[in-house]
C-alpha positions as CSV (number, residue, x, y, z in Angstrom):
1,M,-11.9,-8.6,-22.4
2,I,-12.5,-7.8,-18.8
3,S,-10.7,-11.0,-17.6
4,T,-7.6,-10.0,-19.6
5,V,-7.2,-6.6,-18.0
6,P,-6.3,-7.9,-14.5
7,H,-4.0,-10.4,-16.2
8,F,-2.2,-7.6,-18.1
9,V,-2.0,-5.4,-14.9
10,F,-0.4,-8.2,-13.0
11,L,2.0,-9.0,-15.8
12,I,3.1,-5.3,-15.8
13,A,3.5,-5.6,-12.0
14,L,5.6,-8.7,-12.4
15,L,7.9,-6.9,-14.9
16,M,8.3,-3.9,-12.7
17,L,9.1,-6.1,-9.7
18,F,11.8,-7.9,-11.8
19,I,13.3,-4.6,-12.8
20,A,13.2,-3.4,-9.1
21,M,15.0,-6.6,-8.1
22,I,17.7,-6.0,-10.6
23,L,18.2,-2.5,-9.3
24,V,18.3,-3.7,-5.7
25,L,21.0,-6.2,-6.7
26,L,23.0,-3.4,-8.2
27,R,22.7,-1.4,-5.0
28,L,23.9,-4.5,-3.1
29,Y,26.9,-4.7,-5.3
30,K,27.8,-1.0,-5.5
31,G,26.6,0.1,-2.0
32,P,29.3,2.3,-0.5
33,T,28.3,1.5,3.1
34,L,27.3,-1.6,5.0
35,Y,23.9,0.0,5.7
36,D,23.2,0.2,2.0
37,R,24.0,-3.5,1.6
38,V,21.8,-4.6,4.5
39,L,18.9,-2.4,3.3
40,S,19.2,-3.8,-0.2
41,T,19.2,-7.4,1.1
42,N,16.1,-6.7,3.1
43,S,14.4,-5.1,0.1
44,F,15.4,-8.0,-2.1
45,G,13.8,-10.5,0.2
46,T,10.5,-8.6,0.4
47,Q,10.4,-8.2,-3.4
48,T,11.1,-12.0,-3.8
49,V,8.0,-12.8,-1.7
50,L,5.9,-10.3,-3.8
51,F,7.3,-11.8,-7.0
52,I,6.4,-15.3,-6.0
53,G,2.9,-14.2,-5.1
54,V,2.2,-12.4,-8.3
55,L,3.7,-15.2,-10.3
56,G,1.4,-17.6,-8.6
57,F,-1.6,-15.5,-9.4
58,L,-0.6,-15.2,-13.1
59,S,0.0,-18.9,-13.5
60,G,-3.3,-19.8,-11.8
61,R,-1.5,-21.8,-9.1
62,P,-2.4,-20.4,-5.7
63,D,-0.1,-23.0,-4.1
64,F,2.8,-20.6,-4.9
65,L,1.7,-18.7,-1.9
66,D,2.5,-21.8,0.2
67,I,6.1,-21.3,-1.2
68,A,6.1,-17.6,-0.5
69,L,5.2,-18.0,3.2
70,P,8.4,-20.0,4.2
71,V,10.5,-17.7,2.1
72,S,9.1,-14.7,4.0
73,Y,9.6,-16.5,7.3
74,T,13.2,-17.3,6.4
75,H,13.7,-13.7,5.4
76,L,12.4,-12.5,8.7
77,R,14.6,-14.9,10.7
78,A,17.7,-14.0,8.8
79,H,17.3,-10.3,9.8
80,E,16.7,-11.0,13.5
81,T,20.2,-12.0,14.2
C-alpha cells in the first residue's frame, strides 16, 4: 500500500503536466503578442524536461534522466540566441 501512494502521486503529476503542456501549446497558437509565444515556448521546454523525468521515475528507468539532460541543454541554448 505504501509503495503505491508515491506511484499514484507521480501519475497524477504526470497527468497534470500533460494538461499544462496542452494549455501552453494553446497559448502558443493563440498568443496575441510575440512575447506570449516566446514565453509559452520557454514554458513548454521546461515542462518537457519535467515530463521526461517523471515518466522515467514511473517506468522505473532512471536512464530517462540521461535523455532529459540534453533536452534541457538544447532548450537553454535555443533561448540564448
